[in-house]
N, C-alpha and C positions, 0 to 999 in steps of 0.2 A: 410862242418863236423866241427866242432869245437872239442878241446880236452883240459883237463885242462895241465899247464906246467909239472907238477910230479903228475901223477895219483896214488901215491904211499905213498903218505905224509899224509894227513888230517883222511882217513878215517880205519888204520890200524887196530886201537882200538877200531872201531864200530862193534857191532855184530848184525845182524838181526835175532829173531826169530820166524820162520812163520810154519803154517800147512802145510808140507808135503805129503798126503795124509792124513792116520790117526794119523801120530805121529808130532809131535813138530821137527823141524830141526832147525838148524843153517846156519848161513852163514855169509860173510862179505859184505859191505855197498861198492857197487858201484862205485866208485867216477869217474866215465868216463859218460860224457853227451854227446849225440850224437846230432846234430842239421843243419839243411839246411833249402833252401827254396824252393817247389815246385808251379811250375805252375797249379792253381787251378783257376775258375770261380767267380765271385763274385756270393753271392746267388741271387735269384731273390728279387725284391725291396718288394713284397706282404708277401713273405717268412721274410723278416726284418723285417717288419713291425708288423707278427706276434710273432715273438719273441721279440721285443718290448714292445709290450701287455702284454707278459704272464711274462716278467719279471719285468715289473712295478707292475702289476696288482697281480699276484698269486706268484715270489717271493717275491718280496719286498727287492730286493738286499740291503746290508747294505755295506760300506766300508768293505773290505776285506773276504765279503764273494763267497760262490763259491756252486753252486747250478746245477739242473738237470733240462734239458728241455724234453719235450716228441719228442723223435727220430722221431718214427713210424707218426706221425702227422707231422711233418719237412719231411719227403722221398716225403709224397704225394704230395707236394708243391716244390718240390725240384727237377726238373728236371736233374740237374748237380751232383746228390748226389754220384751216380755210379763213374763218372768222379774223383771226389772230393778223393773218396778211391781209384781209380785204380793208381793217383799219390804217393799218401803215400804207397801204395803198391810197387811198383816201385823204389821207392826212399830209402825204407825200404831195397830191396833190391840190391842196391850200397852197403849198409853198410853192409853187410852180414846177410841179416836177415829174406832172403828166404821167405820160404811161412809161417810164424809164423801168420802175420797178417789176414790170411782169417780165423783161427780158434779160431778169440780171440775175448773176448767179447768187446763190442764197447757202448758208448753212448756220449750223444748231453750235453754238460756243457755249464755255463754263468758266467763268475764272475765281480765282480766292484775292480778289484786290488786283492789281496790273501795277508792275512797275513804269517808270514815264520812260515810254517808247514812242518812237516816230514808226509807218509801217510803208513810205515811202520806197525803201528796197526791196521790199515785195511785190507793192499793189501801188507801183508810180502811179498806173495808167487808171484808175480808181479813186473813186471816194467812198466811203463806208456808211451805211445807214442800217443803225443797230437799233432793236427792241427788246428794251429788257422785259423779262418775263416774272421774275423772282418779286415776291412780296420786300417791304422797306427794309434794309439791313444797317443802317446808320453809315451808307457811303455815299460816294459823291464821285462823279465822272470831273474831271479837272483836267482844264488846259491854259498851261502856265502863259505859253505866250497871249493868250488873249485876254485872259484874268476869269474865264467863266468855269466856276464850279457850278454843275448841275447835279441834285439830289438825283438819287437810283431808288424807285419805285417799279412796282408792276405799270406796266404803260407807257414807261420814260422811252421817248423813241426822239432818235438825234441822227442829222446827218453834217459830215465833215470831212475836209481832207486827209488824205491818208497820208501825210506829209507835215501835217499840224501836230507837236507832242501833244499825249495824253497819259492819262494813268487814271484808275479806281485807287481812290485812296479814301481812309477814315474819316466822317464827319469833323471828327475832333481833332483830327491832324493836320499836319503841315508837311508835306512833302510824303513820300512813301516810304514806310518803317514795316520791314516784318512783324515788329514785335505788335505791330497794331492786330495783326490777323493772327493770334493763338488757338490751338487747333479746339480748345474750347468752345471757341464763339462761332457759331455759324455767321458764316458771312462768306458763301460759295452765291455766285450769281448765273443764271442763266441767261442768253440773250439769243435772238435770231440776229444773224448781220446779211448783209447785201452787198454786193461792191459793184456799185454804180460808175459805167464807163467815164471817165474823165472830159471825156471828147463830147461826150451827148452835150449838146446846143444848151439844153434846160442846168444840167448839171454845173455845166462852166458860169451859166449866166448868174446861179444861185449864189455860187461859192465865189464868184469873182475871180475866175481865174483866164491868166492873158498865154496865150499859146507861143512858142517857136522866141523866147525871150532870151537864148542862148545859142543859137544854133551850130556856131563853131565849135562850143567845147562839146556839145551833143555827138557832134560828129566822130570824135576822137576818143569815146565814152562805150565799153560794149556790157557794161554793167547799170539797173537802175539805182539810184543815188540822190540825195539831196545836198546840196552845197550853199554853205553861209558865205556871206562877203568874199568868193574867190576860191574856196578849199572846202572837202567833202567835208561833211555835219556830222555827229552825233548827239545823243541825247542823255545827261544825265540820269542815269534809273533811279534816284532818289529824291533830287529836285525839278527836273522835268527840262532844266535849263541846255540850251545848246552848246557843244563845244567841239574841239577839230578832230575830226578822227584819225588821232594820232594813228601812224605806221599804215595807213591806207592811201 
C-alpha cells in the first residue's frame, strides 16, 4: 500500500458534486491512493489473442484511449477469472474495504496509455478499484496531484477517488505524449475495474472523504462535476495540472 506524504495539501480546495440518490451532493476529493500487488495467474494465451484482435479490429485504440472490452465473452474463456477476483477481494480486505467489492459493478477495460483526466463528471459517486492483467510494459500510473507514480505490471491493484487526476504514461517520460506510444511498440494494457460506492463507509474512510462540504452549490447544479477554488475545473491532458473549465 502506498500513501502520499501529506494527504491534506493539494485537495483541500477541491469539491466534487455528484448524484447521491435523487439529489446532488457535495464532497471532498480524496487524495489517498491505495496500491499493492496481488498474485494472479496470467490470462490464457487464446484469451489474450482474442483481446488483441478486439483491440486492433473493433476498438482501434489510439495513444491515450481507454475503452471497454466485452467481459461476459472473456469470462467464458477465462478459467482463472474467479481466482483473479478473489485475489483483489482479499487485498481490499487488508486495506479495510471488507465486502464492498462483491456488490460493485465491474468492467473489463483496455488502454493504450491514458491521457491525464479525472472521472468525476461521469463517476462522481464512486471510487475505482483497478486490477491490471498485462505483463510489465514500461508504463506507470501517475497521479500528479499526489506525486505518486505506480509501475504497472500483472497484479498491480489500485484504489482511488474518481475525482483524482491520473494518466498512464511511459516510464521514462514526463507527462503524456502520444509519441511515447508508437504503433510498433506493444503498450496496450488490459485491466478489470470496479466502481466502489463513495458513500460506503469503508470507502469513504479509506480515501478520507468528507461529505456535504458545499450543499448550497450542490442544490444549484444538475450535472456531476469537480470544482477548484469556487469554479468548475478540468485537467490538462498532457500535464495533469488542474485548470479552469473555460466556457462551462
